[in-house]
N, C-alpha and C positions, 0 to 999 in steps of 0.2 A: 504493499500499499504506500510505503514511503517513496517508492519509485514509480507510482502511477499504474502499477499492474493491476489487472482485474482477475481475481481467482475464479476458477470454474470448478465446482464441486461434483464429484462422482460417488454414487452410493457404494456401500460396502456389504460384504457377506456377513451373515450373523455368526457363522461358525469360525471364521478366520479373522474377522475384523478388518480384513483388507479390501481394497478396491475390487469391484466387479470388473474384471478385465475386459469383458465383451462391451462394456459401455464406455471404456476409455477412448477408443477410436472416435466414437460419436461425439465426444466432448471437445475434440480437437477442431479448431477453427482456423481461419486465415491469419489471425494475429497471434496464434499460439506460439510460444517460443520454448517452453520448457514444461516438463512433467515433474511435479514435486510430490513424492509419496513416502509414507512411513511404513516400516515393517512393524505392524501393530503388535505391541507387547511382545516383541521378539520373534513373531511369526512372519517369515518372509512373504512378501506378495509374489504373485506369479510373474517372475522375472522374464520367462520365455515370452509371454504375451506382451508384457510392457515394453521390453526391448524391441519387439517387432514393431510396435506403434512408434516408438522413438526413432528407429532407423527409417521407417517408411516416410515419416514426416520431417525427418532431419531436425529433431528436437534435442535439447539438453535434457538429461536425467539427473535430478537431484535426489539422492537417496537420504531419507531421514532414518539414519541407523542408530539413533539414540537409545532405543529400547532393545537393540538386537545385536550388541557386540558379542561375537562368537557364533552367531547363526550362520548356517550355510544353506546354499541352494545349488543343487547339482554338484555338491562337493566343493563348492567355491564360496568363500566368505562373502557375506553381504557387506556392503560398503565399498566393494571393489567393482561394481558393475557400472555405476553412475559416473558422469563427468565430474560430479561433486557428491560428497557424502558428508553428513554431519554426525558428530559423536558427542554425547553428553557425559560429563563427569560429576553431575549432581549426585548427592549422597545415595539416593535409592537405586541408582543405576548399577550396571554390572561391575564397574570399577569407579573409583572416585578420586578426585584431587581436592575435595571439599567444595568445589564449585567449578564452573567453567565447562569447557568442551573443546572440540577440535573439528577442523574442516579437512577432509581428505580429498586428494586429487592426484591423478597421474599426468596432468597437463600442465606444463611450465607456465604457460600464459595465465591459466586460471589460478594457479598457485600465487602468481604475482598480484593478481586482482584481489584475491582473498586476503593476502598479507597486507595489501594497501588499505582495505577496508578495516582490517584489524588495527592498523597504526594511524588512526586519524585521517586517512585519505592521502597519506604520504606517497609521492611519486617515485622516490628512490627505492630500489629493491636490495640495497646492501644489507647484509646481516648485521646484527647488533655488534658494535665494536670494530667494524670494517668500513673502509672508505674507498670510493672510486672503483668499484667493481666493473663498471662499464668503461673505464678509462676515459670518460668524457665528462667528469663531474662539472667542469667549468666550460664545457664545449657545446652546451645545448642552447637551442633557440626555441623556447616553449611559450606559446600564447603571446601575450603582450609584454612579457618580462624581457628585460634587456639581455642581449646576447652574452652568454657566459654566466648567467645568474646561477648561484650555487645549487646544483640539482639535489643535493642531500636535504635541502630545506624548502623544497617546493611541495605544496599540497594541492593536488589537481582536482580533487572532489571531496564531498563530505565523507567522513569515516567515523570510526569509534576507537575507544581505547580498550582493547580486548586482550591485551597481552597478559599471560599467566605469570605468576610469581615463581622465583626459583624454588621456594618452599613447596609450592603446589607440584612443580615438576618433580621434585624429589619424592613426594608421596606417590605420584603417578608411576614413577619407575618401580617402586616397591609393589604397587598394586598390580602392575603387569606380570610380575613373577608369580602372582597368585590367581591370575585371571583364569587359567585352565581349570583350576579347582573350583572357582566360583561358578563357572559355566556348568561344570559337572554337577554341582550341588543343586543348581537351579532346575536342571533337567530331571534329577532324581525327585526333587520335591514336587515338581509339576506332575510327574508320573504317579506319584503317591496320591496327590490330591485328586487327579483324574480317575484313578481306580476307586477312591473312596466315594466320589460323587456320581459314579456310573449308575448306582442304584436309583438315583433321582432324576434321570433323564426324561422321565415322564413330565417333569415340571421345569427342568432346566435345559437350555441349549448349551452344551459343553464345547470348549474350544477344540478345533481340529487343525492339525498341522497342514500347511500347504503341501501338496504333492511334490516330491523331489527335494523337500526341505528337511533340515534338522534344526529346529528352533533353539535358540538360547533364551528360554522364557524369561520374561520380565515380570509378569503377573498372570493371574487366572481370570479369564474373561468368562463371565456368567451372564446368560440372558434368561429372564423369567418368561416362560411361555404363557400365551394367552390361555385363560382358563385354569391356571394354577390356583391352588387354595391359598396362596399368599401373594403378596405384592412385592415389588422390588424394595419398597420402603420397609416392609416387614423383614425381608432378608437382611437389608443393610443394618437395621436396628439390632437384629439378632447377632450379627457378626461383630458389630462395633461394641455391643455389651459384653463380648467376650474378648475384647482387645485385639480383634482382627480388623485392621484398617481397610476401608473401601473407598472407592470414588467412582463417579460415573465415567464412562468412556466417551469422550474426554470432556469432563465438566459439562457446561450447558450446551456446548456446540452440538454434540450428537443428539441429546435429548430433544433439542429444539427442532431438529431436522427430521426426526423420525415420523413416518407416515402412518404408524399404527401404534397400538397400545403396548407393543413389545418394548421392553427396556433392558439396557445393559447395566451391569455393575462389574466392577473390577475388584478382585480380591487382593488386598495388600497385606503384608505381614504374614502371608500364608507360609512362607519358608520357615519363619521362626515358629509359628504355631504348629506346623507339621512335625517339627522335631520334638516339641514338648508333649504332644498327644500320644 
Protein backbone atom coordinates (compact mmCIF):
# COMPACT_ATOMS: atom_id res chain seq x y z
CA UNK A 1 0.00 0.00 0.00
CA UNK A 2 2.95 2.33 0.67
CA UNK A 3 3.96 1.90 -2.96
CA UNK A 4 0.46 2.27 -4.40
CA UNK A 5 -0.02 -1.42 -5.14
CA UNK A 6 -3.49 -2.98 -5.06
CA UNK A 7 -3.68 -6.45 -3.49
CA UNK A 8 -5.91 -9.09 -5.07
CA UNK A 9 -7.06 -11.80 -2.65
CA UNK A 10 -7.56 -15.46 -3.51
CA UNK A 11 -9.51 -17.84 -1.26
CA UNK A 12 -7.89 -20.75 0.58
CA UNK A 13 -8.57 -24.43 1.22
CA UNK A 14 -9.91 -25.36 4.65
CA UNK A 15 -7.64 -28.37 5.15
CA UNK A 16 -4.34 -26.74 4.16
CA UNK A 17 -4.98 -23.06 4.80
CA UNK A 18 -3.25 -22.36 1.49
CA UNK A 19 -4.34 -20.67 -1.71
CA UNK A 20 -6.68 -22.57 -4.03
CA UNK A 21 -4.20 -22.90 -6.86
CA UNK A 22 -6.85 -23.24 -9.58
CA UNK A 23 -8.09 -19.73 -8.77
CA UNK A 24 -4.70 -18.09 -8.81
CA UNK A 25 -4.40 -17.78 -12.59
CA UNK A 26 -7.85 -16.17 -12.77
CA UNK A 27 -6.68 -13.49 -10.32
CA UNK A 28 -3.81 -12.42 -12.59
CA UNK A 29 -4.57 -9.25 -14.53
CA UNK A 30 -2.69 -6.97 -16.96
CA UNK A 31 -1.23 -4.95 -14.07
CA UNK A 32 -0.15 -7.93 -11.97
CA UNK A 33 3.55 -7.89 -11.19
CA UNK A 34 4.03 -10.40 -8.38
CA UNK A 35 2.50 -13.27 -6.46
CA UNK A 36 2.93 -13.04 -2.69
CA UNK A 37 1.85 -16.15 -0.76
CA UNK A 38 2.46 -17.63 2.68
CA UNK A 39 3.18 -21.26 3.49
CA UNK A 40 0.37 -21.26 6.03
CA UNK A 41 1.41 -22.48 9.48
CA UNK A 42 4.38 -24.27 7.92
CA UNK A 43 2.33 -26.15 5.33
CA UNK A 44 3.77 -25.45 1.84
CA UNK A 45 1.38 -24.23 -0.82
CA UNK A 46 1.19 -26.09 -4.14
CA UNK A 47 4.47 -24.84 -5.57
CA UNK A 48 4.13 -26.76 -8.85
CA UNK A 49 0.87 -24.97 -9.68
CA UNK A 50 2.03 -21.59 -8.39
CA UNK A 51 5.35 -21.70 -10.26
CA UNK A 52 3.49 -22.58 -13.45
CA UNK A 53 1.41 -19.39 -13.12
CA UNK A 54 4.48 -17.32 -12.25
CA UNK A 55 6.41 -18.53 -15.29
CA UNK A 56 3.48 -18.26 -17.69
CA UNK A 57 2.84 -14.62 -16.77
CA UNK A 58 6.47 -13.63 -16.07
CA UNK A 59 5.77 -12.61 -12.48
CA UNK A 60 7.88 -12.29 -9.38
CA UNK A 61 7.19 -14.81 -6.62
CA UNK A 62 7.60 -13.64 -3.04
CA UNK A 63 7.44 -16.55 -0.59
CA UNK A 64 6.32 -15.74 2.93
CA UNK A 65 8.33 -18.48 4.61
CA UNK A 66 8.00 -17.03 8.12
CA UNK A 67 5.93 -19.97 9.41
CA UNK A 68 7.73 -22.65 7.43
CA UNK A 69 11.44 -22.69 8.19
CA UNK A 70 12.55 -26.28 7.58
CA UNK A 71 9.54 -27.26 5.43
CA UNK A 72 10.17 -29.01 2.12
CA UNK A 73 8.26 -29.43 -1.11
CA UNK A 74 9.40 -32.14 -3.47
CA UNK A 75 12.47 -32.56 -1.28
CA UNK A 76 13.47 -28.90 -1.68
CA UNK A 77 13.38 -26.36 1.13
CA UNK A 78 10.64 -23.75 1.00
CA UNK A 79 12.01 -20.24 0.77
CA UNK A 80 14.25 -21.26 -2.15
CA UNK A 81 11.60 -21.24 -4.89
CA UNK A 82 10.71 -17.55 -5.02
CA UNK A 83 12.64 -14.57 -6.34
CA UNK A 84 12.41 -13.32 -2.75
CA UNK A 85 11.46 -15.03 0.49
CA UNK A 86 10.85 -13.67 3.96
CA UNK A 87 11.81 -15.27 7.27
CA UNK A 88 10.68 -14.23 10.76
CA UNK A 89 12.71 -14.59 13.95
CA UNK A 90 9.94 -13.42 16.26
CA UNK A 91 9.94 -15.59 19.46
CA UNK A 92 7.10 -18.03 18.54
CA UNK A 93 8.72 -18.97 15.22
CA UNK A 94 10.96 -21.93 14.46
CA UNK A 95 14.08 -20.06 15.57
CA UNK A 96 14.42 -16.64 17.12
CA UNK A 97 16.78 -13.71 17.48
CA UNK A 98 14.40 -12.04 19.91
CA UNK A 99 12.85 -10.03 17.05
CA UNK A 100 13.39 -9.22 13.40
CA UNK A 101 13.70 -11.45 10.37
CA UNK A 102 15.47 -11.96 7.06
CA UNK A 103 14.95 -11.59 3.33
CA UNK A 104 16.31 -14.38 1.14
CA UNK A 105 17.19 -14.14 -2.55
CA UNK A 106 19.54 -15.67 -5.10
CA UNK A 107 19.40 -12.57 -7.33
CA UNK A 108 22.24 -10.05 -6.87
CA UNK A 109 20.15 -7.11 -8.05
CA UNK A 110 17.23 -7.95 -5.75
CA UNK A 111 19.68 -8.36 -2.89
CA UNK A 112 20.95 -4.82 -3.45
CA UNK A 113 17.39 -3.48 -3.51
CA UNK A 114 16.48 -5.33 -0.30
CA UNK A 115 19.64 -4.12 1.44
CA UNK A 116 18.90 -0.54 0.35
CA UNK A 117 15.38 -0.69 1.77
CA UNK A 118 16.89 -2.04 5.00
CA UNK A 119 19.44 0.82 5.18
CA UNK A 120 17.25 3.96 4.96
CA UNK A 121 17.19 3.83 1.13
CA UNK A 122 20.95 4.10 0.78
CA UNK A 123 22.22 3.85 -2.79
CA UNK A 124 25.68 2.53 -1.90
CA UNK A 125 26.01 -1.25 -1.65
CA UNK A 126 29.32 -1.45 0.23
CA UNK A 127 29.29 -3.79 3.19
CA UNK A 128 29.60 -2.24 6.63
CA UNK A 129 33.18 -1.15 7.28
CA UNK A 130 34.13 -1.16 3.58
CA UNK A 131 34.45 1.71 1.09
CA UNK A 132 34.58 2.14 -2.68
CA UNK A 133 33.54 -1.40 -3.66
CA UNK A 134 32.46 -0.04 -7.05
CA UNK A 135 35.80 1.85 -7.49
CA UNK A 136 33.67 4.86 -8.49
CA UNK A 137 32.77 6.35 -5.10
CA UNK A 138 33.51 9.86 -6.35
CA UNK A 139 32.85 9.17 -10.03
CA UNK A 140 29.05 9.05 -10.26
CA UNK A 141 26.65 11.52 -11.80
CA UNK A 142 23.32 10.78 -10.13
CA UNK A 143 20.19 12.86 -10.54
CA UNK A 144 20.68 16.58 -9.95
CA UNK A 145 23.64 16.07 -7.62
CA UNK A 146 27.02 17.48 -8.63
CA UNK A 147 29.41 15.23 -10.54
CA UNK A 148 31.50 13.22 -8.08
CA UNK A 149 29.15 13.60 -5.09
CA UNK A 150 30.16 10.98 -2.49
CA UNK A 151 28.14 7.89 -3.46
CA UNK A 152 28.49 6.40 0.02
CA UNK A 153 26.13 9.05 1.35
CA UNK A 154 23.49 9.20 -1.36
CA UNK A 155 19.96 8.07 -0.46
CA UNK A 156 17.97 7.50 -3.62
CA UNK A 157 14.56 6.50 -2.20
CA UNK A 158 12.66 6.02 1.03
CA UNK A 159 13.84 3.18 3.22
CA UNK A 160 13.87 1.89 6.78
CA UNK A 161 16.30 1.16 9.58
CA UNK A 162 16.01 -2.64 9.78
CA UNK A 163 19.56 -3.74 10.56
CA UNK A 164 19.84 -6.42 13.28
CA UNK A 165 22.15 -5.99 16.25
CA UNK A 166 25.31 -8.06 16.70
CA UNK A 167 23.76 -9.51 19.86
CA UNK A 168 20.77 -10.73 17.84
CA UNK A 169 23.07 -12.29 15.24
CA UNK A 170 24.96 -14.16 17.98
CA UNK A 171 21.67 -15.58 19.28
CA UNK A 172 20.63 -16.51 15.75
CA UNK A 173 23.87 -18.41 15.10
CA UNK A 174 23.29 -20.55 18.18
CA UNK A 175 19.66 -21.10 17.23
CA UNK A 176 20.75 -22.38 13.81
CA UNK A 177 22.71 -25.18 15.49
CA UNK A 178 19.46 -26.32 17.16
CA UNK A 179 17.13 -25.81 14.20
CA UNK A 180 17.00 -29.44 13.03
CA UNK A 181 15.96 -30.50 16.53
CA UNK A 182 13.31 -27.79 16.70
CA UNK A 183 11.84 -28.92 13.37
CA UNK A 184 11.83 -32.59 14.39
CA UNK A 185 10.07 -31.74 17.66
CA UNK A 186 7.40 -29.69 15.88
CA UNK A 187 6.68 -32.54 13.47
CA UNK A 188 6.46 -35.04 16.31
CA UNK A 189 4.11 -32.86 18.37
CA UNK A 190 1.90 -32.15 15.35
CA UNK A 191 1.65 -35.88 14.62
CA UNK A 192 0.69 -36.57 18.23
CA UNK A 193 -1.99 -33.89 18.25
CA UNK A 194 -3.36 -35.06 14.89
CA UNK A 195 -3.66 -38.62 16.18
CA UNK A 196 -5.39 -37.44 19.36
CA UNK A 197 -7.87 -35.26 17.47
CA UNK A 198 -8.67 -37.81 14.76
CA UNK A 199 -11.55 -39.16 16.84
CA UNK A 200 -13.26 -35.75 16.59
CA UNK A 201 -13.20 -35.28 12.80
CA UNK A 202 -17.00 -35.42 12.83
CA UNK A 203 -16.90 -31.93 14.30
CA UNK A 204 -13.46 -30.62 13.29
CA UNK A 205 -11.68 -30.17 9.97
CA UNK A 206 -8.10 -31.21 10.72
CA UNK A 207 -5.07 -29.93 8.81
CA UNK A 208 -3.77 -31.89 5.83
CA UNK A 209 -0.23 -31.63 4.50
CA UNK A 210 0.01 -30.48 0.90
CA UNK A 211 0.91 -33.37 -1.47
CA UNK A 212 4.69 -33.69 -2.06
CA UNK A 213 5.41 -31.68 1.08
CA UNK A 214 6.93 -32.35 4.50
CA UNK A 215 5.79 -29.42 6.66
CA UNK A 216 7.77 -27.96 9.52
CA UNK A 217 4.57 -27.19 11.39
CA UNK A 218 4.10 -23.85 13.11
CA UNK A 219 0.67 -24.47 14.66
CA UNK A 220 -2.38 -26.71 14.56
CA UNK A 221 -5.15 -25.37 12.33
CA UNK A 222 -8.66 -26.40 13.43
CA UNK A 223 -11.92 -25.56 11.68
CA UNK A 224 -15.24 -26.15 13.47
CA UNK A 225 -17.67 -27.80 11.09
CA UNK A 226 -21.18 -26.47 10.51
CA UNK A 227 -23.60 -28.37 12.74
CA UNK A 228 -21.06 -29.16 15.48
CA UNK A 229 -22.53 -29.15 19.01
CA UNK A 230 -20.07 -26.41 20.00
CA UNK A 231 -18.92 -23.14 18.45
CA UNK A 232 -15.51 -21.80 17.72
CA UNK A 233 -15.84 -19.53 20.75
CA UNK A 234 -16.68 -22.54 22.93
CA UNK A 235 -13.56 -24.34 21.73
CA UNK A 236 -11.39 -21.26 22.21
CA UNK A 237 -12.64 -20.71 25.77
CA UNK A 238 -12.08 -24.39 26.60
CA UNK A 239 -8.49 -24.33 25.33
CA UNK A 240 -7.59 -20.95 26.82
CA UNK A 241 -8.97 -22.01 30.24
CA UNK A 242 -6.41 -24.82 30.12
CA UNK A 243 -3.53 -22.51 29.17
CA UNK A 244 -3.48 -23.52 25.52
CA UNK A 245 -3.17 -20.30 23.52
CA UNK A 246 -5.26 -19.77 20.40
CA UNK A 247 -5.82 -17.17 17.73
CA UNK A 248 -7.93 -16.84 14.62
CA UNK A 249 -6.21 -17.49 11.32
CA UNK A 250 -5.16 -14.77 10.89
CA UNK A 251 -6.81 -12.33 13.30
CA UNK A 252 -9.82 -10.52 11.80
CA UNK A 253 -8.73 -10.77 8.16
CA UNK A 254 -9.83 -14.33 7.54
CA UNK A 255 -12.99 -14.18 9.66
CA UNK A 256 -14.19 -11.04 7.90
CA UNK A 257 -13.75 -12.62 4.48
CA UNK A 258 -15.38 -15.98 5.18
CA UNK A 259 -18.52 -16.59 3.15
CA UNK A 260 -20.03 -19.20 5.48
CA UNK A 261 -20.47 -19.90 9.15
CA UNK A 262 -17.35 -22.07 9.18
CA UNK A 263 -14.62 -20.70 11.42
CA UNK A 264 -10.92 -21.36 11.87
CA UNK A 265 -8.95 -21.36 15.06
CA UNK A 266 -5.26 -21.94 15.47
CA UNK A 267 -3.89 -23.94 18.37
CA UNK A 268 -0.89 -22.32 20.05
CA UNK A 269 1.10 -23.63 22.95
CA UNK A 270 0.19 -27.09 21.69
CA UNK A 271 3.80 -28.25 21.64
CA UNK A 272 4.19 -27.43 25.34
CA UNK A 273 0.82 -28.90 26.28
CA UNK A 274 1.41 -32.13 24.37
CA UNK A 275 4.59 -32.84 26.29
CA UNK A 276 2.86 -32.31 29.65
CA UNK A 277 -0.24 -34.41 28.96
